[in-house]
C-alpha angles and dihedrals in degrees: 000000000000103000117158131185111220087180132013133190132217116327118258091248092057091048090050091051090053090049092052092055091051092048094055095047092048093050092053092046095050091050089053092051092048091049103042104022116189094011092059092044092052092048092050093047091050092048098047104026103021087234128120114151124175088258128018092204116092118230122226091259092050090051090050092048092050093049089050088065093060114099120241092247093049091049091050090050092050091050091048092052092047091051091056093046093045092050093055094041091052090051089051091049091051089055090062109076134178111242137203124182136174101226093184132355108299097005116105123184129180149150136223127205105226124184120242103256099228132016134186112212116199119204116192116228110158112106092001128023102237099209091164092061089067091059092046097052109022098039093043091050088050093052087050089056100246104173097209120037118177116188128193134187130163123256118262111222091340098312138080112270104250098213092049091050090049093049092049093048096044090045091059107262114166094196126028121195127189095218134118146191127009089339092062094046093045095046094050094045100039100028128223135214090282104026121065115220120251131222096230140023123212139172139072127273146152124298092279094052091046092050092047090055090047092053093046094048108119095033086061133007120253133200095231142301100289107178131159115338117272127194135183128190116203107193143158131188092290087087134045135242095254090060093048095045092047093052093047096048093040088071099030088068090069093086147331093271104043112132116223117185132185115202114186145149093217116088089188092056092044094054093042090051092053089053092046091051091054089051095049094045088062091061105027111112090216093049094124091066099032095048092050091048093047093046095050103030108018119112138182115201121190119202134182099221142023088246090060090048089052093050092049092047094049090049095051091043093196123200095236121028117189110195119198110164142114088265108042094149090054088060090047090055096044106034110099106165120054142092101244135340125228107196124205134001093278089063124070139181093244089063089058092043095054120014125350095094108253118107120265097202099099140164119272136183092044094305087130086081090074110016142036125220133280114299139150091276091063088068092052127080116206107218123186128214137184139197134182112212106182136055091231093055092047091053095044097046089041093057093052091045093049093053093046091049092052089048087064095039096249101140094169090053090050092052090057087060095039091055089059092046090054095041099044105019101042092233119137103223112178119228111272095020123107116243113251 
Protein backbone atom coordinates (compact mmCIF):
# COMPACT_ATOMS: atom_id res chain seq x y z
CA UNK A 1 0.00 0.00 0.00
CA UNK A 2 1.12 3.54 -0.70
CA UNK A 3 -0.63 5.49 2.04
CA UNK A 4 0.87 8.87 2.96
CA UNK A 5 -0.03 11.34 5.69
CA UNK A 6 0.14 14.94 4.46
CA UNK A 7 -0.91 15.98 7.98
CA UNK A 8 -1.11 14.08 11.27
CA UNK A 9 -2.61 14.92 14.63
CA UNK A 10 -1.45 14.19 18.17
CA UNK A 11 0.42 10.94 18.69
CA UNK A 12 -1.49 8.04 20.24
CA UNK A 13 0.63 8.28 23.42
CA UNK A 14 -0.36 11.91 23.96
CA UNK A 15 -4.02 11.07 23.47
CA UNK A 16 -3.74 8.21 25.97
CA UNK A 17 -2.20 10.56 28.54
CA UNK A 18 -5.12 12.97 28.12
CA UNK A 19 -7.57 10.08 28.56
CA UNK A 20 -5.86 8.98 31.78
CA UNK A 21 -6.27 12.42 33.34
CA UNK A 22 -9.96 12.44 32.47
CA UNK A 23 -10.41 8.92 33.85
CA UNK A 24 -8.95 9.82 37.25
CA UNK A 25 -10.99 12.99 37.69
CA UNK A 26 -14.24 11.26 36.72
CA UNK A 27 -13.65 8.37 39.12
CA UNK A 28 -13.11 10.74 42.06
CA UNK A 29 -16.15 12.82 41.15
CA UNK A 30 -18.50 9.85 40.84
CA UNK A 31 -17.40 8.52 44.23
CA UNK A 32 -18.17 11.91 45.74
CA UNK A 33 -21.66 11.96 44.20
CA UNK A 34 -22.36 8.42 45.40
CA UNK A 35 -21.20 9.29 48.93
CA UNK A 36 -22.69 12.75 49.42
CA UNK A 37 -25.59 12.83 46.95
CA UNK A 38 -27.29 16.19 46.46
CA UNK A 39 -24.63 18.09 48.42
CA UNK A 40 -21.92 16.97 46.00
CA UNK A 41 -24.12 17.66 42.98
CA UNK A 42 -24.86 21.20 44.16
CA UNK A 43 -21.16 21.92 44.78
CA UNK A 44 -20.17 20.60 41.35
CA UNK A 45 -22.89 22.56 39.58
CA UNK A 46 -21.86 25.72 41.38
CA UNK A 47 -18.20 25.12 40.53
CA UNK A 48 -18.60 24.30 36.83
CA UNK A 49 -21.83 26.09 35.83
CA UNK A 50 -22.17 28.77 38.51
CA UNK A 51 -25.66 27.42 39.10
CA UNK A 52 -27.09 25.90 42.28
CA UNK A 53 -30.87 26.36 42.64
CA UNK A 54 -32.94 24.86 45.49
CA UNK A 55 -34.11 22.18 43.02
CA UNK A 56 -32.55 21.19 39.70
CA UNK A 57 -35.85 19.81 38.44
CA UNK A 58 -38.05 22.24 36.55
CA UNK A 59 -41.69 22.58 37.58
CA UNK A 60 -44.50 22.64 35.02
CA UNK A 61 -44.73 26.43 35.31
CA UNK A 62 -40.96 26.82 34.86
CA UNK A 63 -41.11 24.65 31.73
CA UNK A 64 -43.96 26.77 30.39
CA UNK A 65 -42.05 29.99 31.16
CA UNK A 66 -38.92 28.73 29.39
CA UNK A 67 -40.88 27.66 26.33
CA UNK A 68 -42.50 31.11 26.23
CA UNK A 69 -39.06 32.60 25.50
CA UNK A 70 -38.63 30.57 22.30
CA UNK A 71 -39.41 32.53 19.15
CA UNK A 72 -42.17 31.37 16.82
CA UNK A 73 -39.68 30.55 14.05
CA UNK A 74 -37.40 28.57 16.40
CA UNK A 75 -40.37 26.64 17.75
CA UNK A 76 -41.54 25.82 14.22
CA UNK A 77 -38.04 24.62 13.33
CA UNK A 78 -37.86 22.43 16.43
CA UNK A 79 -41.23 20.89 15.59
CA UNK A 80 -40.16 20.28 11.97
CA UNK A 81 -36.98 18.50 13.08
CA UNK A 82 -38.90 16.41 15.61
CA UNK A 83 -41.40 15.40 12.93
CA UNK A 84 -38.59 14.06 10.72
CA UNK A 85 -36.90 12.23 13.61
CA UNK A 86 -40.20 10.82 14.87
CA UNK A 87 -41.13 9.56 11.41
CA UNK A 88 -37.90 7.61 11.03
CA UNK A 89 -37.96 6.33 14.64
CA UNK A 90 -41.54 5.10 14.20
CA UNK A 91 -40.54 3.23 11.03
CA UNK A 92 -37.65 1.65 12.93
CA UNK A 93 -39.96 0.65 15.78
CA UNK A 94 -42.40 -0.92 13.32
CA UNK A 95 -39.57 -3.07 11.95
CA UNK A 96 -39.11 -4.70 15.37
CA UNK A 97 -41.88 -7.21 15.86
CA UNK A 98 -42.71 -9.62 18.64
CA UNK A 99 -42.61 -13.22 17.44
CA UNK A 100 -44.07 -16.55 18.49
CA UNK A 101 -43.41 -19.82 16.68
CA UNK A 102 -44.23 -23.49 17.29
CA UNK A 103 -40.86 -25.13 16.62
CA UNK A 104 -42.23 -28.65 17.07
CA UNK A 105 -45.66 -29.90 18.09
CA UNK A 106 -46.40 -28.61 21.57
CA UNK A 107 -43.28 -26.40 21.89
CA UNK A 108 -43.86 -22.66 21.55
CA UNK A 109 -41.03 -20.11 21.60
CA UNK A 110 -41.22 -16.38 21.28
CA UNK A 111 -39.81 -13.01 22.15
CA UNK A 112 -41.20 -9.66 23.21
CA UNK A 113 -39.64 -6.24 22.75
CA UNK A 114 -40.05 -4.47 26.09
CA UNK A 115 -39.04 -0.83 26.71
CA UNK A 116 -36.37 -0.01 29.28
CA UNK A 117 -38.37 1.31 32.23
CA UNK A 118 -36.40 4.48 32.98
CA UNK A 119 -33.88 6.42 30.92
CA UNK A 120 -31.68 9.42 31.63
CA UNK A 121 -31.10 11.56 28.52
CA UNK A 122 -28.12 13.90 28.64
CA UNK A 123 -28.13 16.98 26.42
CA UNK A 124 -24.79 18.82 26.12
CA UNK A 125 -24.94 22.56 26.61
CA UNK A 126 -21.52 23.86 27.56
CA UNK A 127 -19.87 25.70 24.68
CA UNK A 128 -22.85 25.08 22.37
CA UNK A 129 -26.48 24.38 23.41
CA UNK A 130 -27.17 21.06 21.67
CA UNK A 131 -30.91 21.43 21.14
CA UNK A 132 -30.88 18.59 18.61
CA UNK A 133 -29.61 16.10 21.19
CA UNK A 134 -32.92 16.42 23.01
CA UNK A 135 -34.76 15.26 19.91
CA UNK A 136 -32.37 12.38 19.36
CA UNK A 137 -32.58 10.91 22.85
CA UNK A 138 -35.84 12.03 24.46
CA UNK A 139 -38.08 11.73 21.40
CA UNK A 140 -36.60 8.38 20.36
CA UNK A 141 -37.09 6.99 23.87
CA UNK A 142 -40.67 8.23 23.77
CA UNK A 143 -41.35 6.45 20.46
CA UNK A 144 -39.92 3.29 22.03
CA UNK A 145 -42.47 3.58 24.85
CA UNK A 146 -40.12 4.24 27.78
CA UNK A 147 -42.45 5.05 30.73
CA UNK A 148 -40.04 7.34 32.60
CA UNK A 149 -37.75 9.70 30.70
CA UNK A 150 -35.52 12.05 32.70
CA UNK A 151 -33.62 14.67 30.72
CA UNK A 152 -30.76 16.89 31.88
CA UNK A 153 -28.86 19.81 30.37
CA UNK A 154 -26.67 22.46 32.00
CA UNK A 155 -27.77 26.03 32.62
CA UNK A 156 -26.78 28.71 30.14
CA UNK A 157 -25.66 31.89 31.90
CA UNK A 158 -27.49 30.87 35.05
CA UNK A 159 -30.82 29.92 33.49
CA UNK A 160 -32.29 26.93 31.65
CA UNK A 161 -31.79 27.16 27.89
CA UNK A 162 -35.32 27.82 26.54
CA UNK A 163 -34.96 25.92 23.25
CA UNK A 164 -33.46 22.87 24.98
CA UNK A 165 -36.31 22.84 27.50
CA UNK A 166 -38.82 23.13 24.65
CA UNK A 167 -37.20 20.27 22.73
CA UNK A 168 -37.15 18.07 25.85
CA UNK A 169 -40.78 18.80 26.69
CA UNK A 170 -42.09 18.40 23.15
CA UNK A 171 -40.03 15.23 22.79
CA UNK A 172 -41.81 13.63 25.75
CA UNK A 173 -39.56 14.08 28.80
CA UNK A 174 -41.31 13.35 32.10
CA UNK A 175 -38.64 15.04 34.24
CA UNK A 176 -36.38 17.94 33.18
CA UNK A 177 -33.27 18.80 35.19
CA UNK A 178 -31.05 21.85 34.73
CA UNK A 179 -27.83 20.00 35.42
CA UNK A 180 -24.72 19.31 33.37
CA UNK A 181 -21.47 17.38 33.13
CA UNK A 182 -20.35 14.53 35.36
CA UNK A 183 -22.76 15.69 38.05
CA UNK A 184 -25.76 15.15 35.76
CA UNK A 185 -24.58 11.73 34.63
CA UNK A 186 -23.71 10.66 38.17
CA UNK A 187 -26.95 11.92 39.70
CA UNK A 188 -29.15 10.18 37.12
CA UNK A 189 -27.24 6.90 37.29
CA UNK A 190 -26.53 6.69 41.01
CA UNK A 191 -29.50 8.62 42.35
CA UNK A 192 -29.54 11.27 45.07
CA UNK A 193 -31.98 12.30 47.76
CA UNK A 194 -34.05 14.17 45.14
CA UNK A 195 -33.29 12.36 41.86
CA UNK A 196 -34.37 8.77 41.37
CA UNK A 197 -31.79 6.61 39.56
CA UNK A 198 -32.47 5.46 36.02
CA UNK A 199 -31.88 2.12 34.34
CA UNK A 200 -30.06 3.52 31.30
CA UNK A 201 -28.07 6.59 30.27
CA UNK A 202 -28.04 7.97 26.75
CA UNK A 203 -26.76 11.00 24.89
CA UNK A 204 -23.49 12.50 23.68
CA UNK A 205 -21.15 14.70 25.65
CA UNK A 206 -17.59 15.84 26.14
CA UNK A 207 -14.74 13.58 27.23
CA UNK A 208 -15.80 13.79 30.89
CA UNK A 209 -19.41 12.84 30.17
CA UNK A 210 -18.30 9.96 27.95
CA UNK A 211 -15.90 8.67 30.60
CA UNK A 212 -18.57 8.94 33.32
CA UNK A 213 -20.88 6.79 31.21
CA UNK A 214 -18.08 4.30 30.63
CA UNK A 215 -17.36 3.97 34.34
CA UNK A 216 -21.04 3.59 35.21
CA UNK A 217 -21.72 0.98 32.54
CA UNK A 218 -22.84 -2.20 34.25
CA UNK A 219 -24.59 -0.42 37.08
CA UNK A 220 -26.75 1.11 34.37
CA UNK A 221 -27.04 0.48 30.67
CA UNK A 222 -25.69 3.01 28.20
CA UNK A 223 -26.39 3.66 24.55
CA UNK A 224 -22.73 3.65 23.46
CA UNK A 225 -19.44 5.38 24.09
CA UNK A 226 -20.12 8.75 22.48
CA UNK A 227 -17.04 10.86 23.02
CA UNK A 228 -15.82 13.96 21.16
CA UNK A 229 -17.18 14.37 17.64
CA UNK A 230 -15.25 12.69 14.83
CA UNK A 231 -15.63 13.32 11.12
CA UNK A 232 -14.10 11.82 8.02
CA UNK A 233 -14.39 13.07 4.48
CA UNK A 234 -13.79 10.50 1.74
CA UNK A 235 -13.36 12.41 -1.51
CA UNK A 236 -11.94 12.19 -4.99
CA UNK A 237 -11.58 14.80 -7.72
CA UNK A 238 -15.32 14.88 -8.37
CA UNK A 239 -15.57 17.52 -5.62
CA UNK A 240 -13.59 20.64 -4.78
CA UNK A 241 -11.49 21.77 -1.84
CA UNK A 242 -14.07 24.22 -0.52
CA UNK A 243 -16.58 21.40 -0.07
CA UNK A 244 -14.03 19.19 1.72
CA UNK A 245 -12.68 21.97 3.95
CA UNK A 246 -16.18 23.13 4.90
CA UNK A 247 -17.26 19.62 5.87
CA UNK A 248 -14.12 19.04 7.93
CA UNK A 249 -14.23 22.32 9.84
CA UNK A 250 -18.00 22.12 10.22
CA UNK A 251 -17.43 19.27 12.68
CA UNK A 252 -14.02 20.32 14.06
CA UNK A 253 -15.75 23.31 15.68
CA UNK A 254 -17.53 20.95 18.09
CA UNK A 255 -14.63 20.92 20.56
CA UNK A 256 -10.90 21.21 21.05
CA UNK A 257 -10.38 17.48 20.53
CA UNK A 258 -12.64 16.62 17.59
CA UNK A 259 -10.76 14.55 14.98
CA UNK A 260 -11.37 15.57 11.36
CA UNK A 261 -9.79 13.41 8.66
CA UNK A 262 -9.64 13.73 4.88
CA UNK A 263 -8.97 10.50 3.00
CA UNK A 264 -8.47 10.93 -0.73
CA UNK A 265 -6.71 9.55 -3.80
CA UNK A 266 -6.16 13.04 -5.24
CA UNK A 267 -2.98 14.81 -4.15
CA UNK A 268 -4.21 17.97 -5.85
CA UNK A 269 -7.43 17.92 -3.81
CA UNK A 270 -5.54 17.13 -0.59
CA UNK A 271 -3.18 20.10 -0.94
CA UNK A 272 -5.95 22.43 -2.07
CA UNK A 273 -8.05 21.40 0.95
CA UNK A 274 -5.21 22.23 3.33
CA UNK A 275 -4.98 25.69 1.77
CA UNK A 276 -8.75 26.15 1.89
CA UNK A 277 -8.82 25.17 5.57
CA UNK A 278 -6.24 27.87 6.33
CA UNK A 279 -8.41 30.40 4.46
CA UNK A 280 -11.66 29.45 6.21
CA UNK A 281 -10.07 29.42 9.67
CA UNK A 282 -9.23 33.11 9.22
CA UNK A 283 -12.92 34.01 8.88
CA UNK A 284 -14.78 31.29 10.82
CA UNK A 285 -16.43 32.73 13.98
CA UNK A 286 -15.70 29.47 15.84
CA UNK A 287 -12.07 29.45 14.72
CA UNK A 288 -10.69 29.25 18.27
CA UNK A 289 -12.19 25.81 18.72
CA UNK A 290 -11.94 24.59 15.15
CA UNK A 291 -8.31 25.65 14.64
CA UNK A 292 -7.18 23.94 17.85
CA UNK A 293 -9.02 20.77 16.90
CA UNK A 294 -7.59 20.84 13.37
CA UNK A 295 -4.07 21.52 14.62
CA UNK A 296 -4.07 18.71 17.19
CA UNK A 297 -6.42 16.14 15.66
CA UNK A 298 -6.75 16.93 11.95
CA UNK A 299 -5.31 14.51 9.40
CA UNK A 300 -4.99 14.30 5.62
CA UNK A 301 -4.36 10.81 4.27
CA UNK A 302 -3.43 10.25 0.62
CA UNK A 303 -4.10 6.83 -0.93
CA UNK A 304 -3.44 5.40 -4.37
CA UNK A 305 -6.68 3.43 -4.84
CA UNK A 306 -10.28 3.33 -3.71
CA UNK A 307 -9.57 -0.03 -2.05
CA UNK A 308 -6.89 1.64 0.07
CA UNK A 309 -9.31 4.43 0.97
CA UNK A 310 -11.84 1.80 2.04
CA UNK A 311 -9.30 -0.04 4.22
CA UNK A 312 -8.18 3.19 5.91
CA UNK A 313 -11.78 4.29 6.50
CA UNK A 314 -12.86 0.96 7.99
CA UNK A 315 -9.80 0.96 10.25
CA UNK A 316 -10.42 4.47 11.59
CA UNK A 317 -14.16 3.75 11.98
CA UNK A 318 -15.05 7.43 12.24
CA UNK A 319 -18.30 8.62 13.78
CA UNK A 320 -19.38 10.61 10.71
CA UNK A 321 -18.24 9.60 7.23
CA UNK A 322 -18.98 12.03 4.39
CA UNK A 323 -18.54 10.23 1.05
CA UNK A 324 -18.16 12.35 -2.10
CA UNK A 325 -16.79 10.21 -4.92
CA UNK A 326 -17.72 8.76 -8.29
CA UNK A 327 -18.75 5.55 -6.49
CA UNK A 328 -20.65 6.50 -3.34
CA UNK A 329 -22.87 3.41 -3.43
CA UNK A 330 -19.76 1.20 -3.61
CA UNK A 331 -18.67 2.65 -0.26
CA UNK A 332 -22.19 2.09 1.11
CA UNK A 333 -21.95 -1.57 0.12
CA UNK A 334 -18.42 -2.11 1.42
CA UNK A 335 -18.03 0.10 4.50
CA UNK A 336 -18.54 -1.96 7.66
CA UNK A 337 -17.18 0.17 10.53
CA UNK A 338 -18.51 3.69 11.05
CA UNK A 339 -21.17 5.68 12.89
CA UNK A 340 -23.24 7.01 10.00
CA UNK A 341 -22.67 7.56 6.28
CA UNK A 342 -23.52 10.77 4.43
CA UNK A 343 -23.54 9.97 0.74
CA UNK A 344 -22.93 12.48 -2.01
CA UNK A 345 -22.14 16.21 -2.08
CA UNK A 346 -25.82 17.17 -1.62
CA UNK A 347 -25.77 15.42 1.76
CA UNK A 348 -23.88 16.71 4.78
CA UNK A 349 -23.22 15.78 8.38
CA UNK A 350 -24.98 18.86 9.76
CA UNK A 351 -28.25 17.58 8.23
CA UNK A 352 -27.86 14.38 10.22
CA UNK A 353 -26.88 16.31 13.33
CA UNK A 354 -29.93 18.52 13.33
CA UNK A 355 -32.90 17.71 11.17
CA UNK A 356 -32.93 15.03 8.47
CA UNK A 357 -34.29 12.29 10.74
CA UNK A 358 -31.48 9.84 11.49
CA UNK A 359 -30.01 9.86 14.99
CA UNK A 360 -26.90 11.91 15.69
CA UNK A 361 -25.73 10.00 18.78
CA UNK A 362 -23.12 7.79 17.16
CA UNK A 363 -20.15 5.58 18.12
CA UNK A 364 -16.71 7.18 18.46
CA UNK A 365 -13.19 5.94 19.23
CA UNK A 366 -13.54 2.96 16.88
CA UNK A 367 -16.71 1.71 18.60
CA UNK A 368 -18.28 1.56 15.14
CA UNK A 369 -16.48 -1.79 14.81
CA UNK A 370 -19.03 -3.38 17.17
CA UNK A 371 -22.04 -1.10 17.52
CA UNK A 372 -24.22 1.26 15.56
CA UNK A 373 -25.63 4.52 16.84
CA UNK A 374 -28.55 5.35 19.09
CA UNK A 375 -31.91 4.32 17.66
CA UNK A 376 -35.29 3.27 18.90
CA UNK A 377 -34.09 -0.33 19.31
CA UNK A 378 -31.54 0.73 21.95
CA UNK A 379 -34.44 1.51 24.28
CA UNK A 380 -36.01 -1.91 23.78
CA UNK A 381 -34.96 -5.18 25.42
CA UNK A 382 -35.74 -8.32 23.48
CA UNK A 383 -36.82 -10.97 25.99
CA UNK A 384 -37.49 -14.57 25.02
CA UNK A 385 -40.05 -16.94 26.49
CA UNK A 386 -41.05 -20.57 26.04
CA UNK A 387 -43.97 -22.82 26.86
CA UNK A 388 -44.64 -26.51 26.40
CA UNK A 389 -48.33 -27.22 25.83
CA UNK A 390 -48.62 -31.03 25.48
CA UNK A 391 -47.63 -34.03 27.59
CA UNK A 392 -45.91 -35.64 24.60
CA UNK A 393 -43.73 -32.59 23.97
CA UNK A 394 -42.80 -32.31 27.66
CA UNK A 395 -41.67 -35.94 27.71
CA UNK A 396 -39.77 -35.76 24.40
CA UNK A 397 -37.94 -32.52 25.10
CA UNK A 398 -37.36 -33.70 28.68
CA UNK A 399 -35.59 -36.86 27.55
CA UNK A 400 -33.22 -34.94 25.28
CA UNK A 401 -32.62 -32.36 28.00
CA UNK A 402 -31.91 -35.02 30.63
CA UNK A 403 -29.26 -36.75 28.55
CA UNK A 404 -27.56 -33.47 27.59
CA UNK A 405 -27.50 -32.36 31.24
CA UNK A 406 -25.89 -35.64 32.32
CA UNK A 407 -23.35 -35.26 29.50
CA UNK A 408 -22.18 -32.10 31.29
CA UNK A 409 -22.47 -33.59 34.79
CA UNK A 410 -25.41 -31.45 35.88
CA UNK A 411 -27.50 -33.98 37.81
CA UNK A 412 -29.84 -31.37 39.32
CA UNK A 413 -30.50 -29.95 35.87
CA UNK A 414 -31.26 -33.44 34.58
CA UNK A 415 -33.74 -34.02 37.37
CA UNK A 416 -35.73 -30.96 36.31
CA UNK A 417 -36.20 -32.70 32.97
CA UNK A 418 -36.68 -36.18 34.46
CA UNK A 419 -39.53 -34.94 36.64
CA UNK A 420 -41.39 -33.91 33.50
CA UNK A 421 -40.61 -37.24 31.81
CA UNK A 422 -42.08 -39.09 34.81
CA UNK A 423 -45.02 -36.72 35.22
CA UNK A 424 -46.07 -36.34 31.61
CA UNK A 425 -44.52 -39.35 29.83
CA UNK A 426 -45.26 -42.06 32.35
CA UNK A 427 -41.61 -43.18 32.47
CA UNK A 428 -40.03 -43.97 35.83
CA UNK A 429 -36.60 -42.30 35.57
CA UNK A 430 -34.54 -42.67 38.81
CA UNK A 431 -32.86 -39.56 40.23
CA UNK A 432 -29.39 -39.09 38.74
CA UNK A 433 -30.07 -41.25 35.69
CA UNK A 434 -30.55 -39.82 32.20
CA UNK A 435 -33.93 -40.41 30.62
CA UNK A 436 -33.83 -42.86 27.72
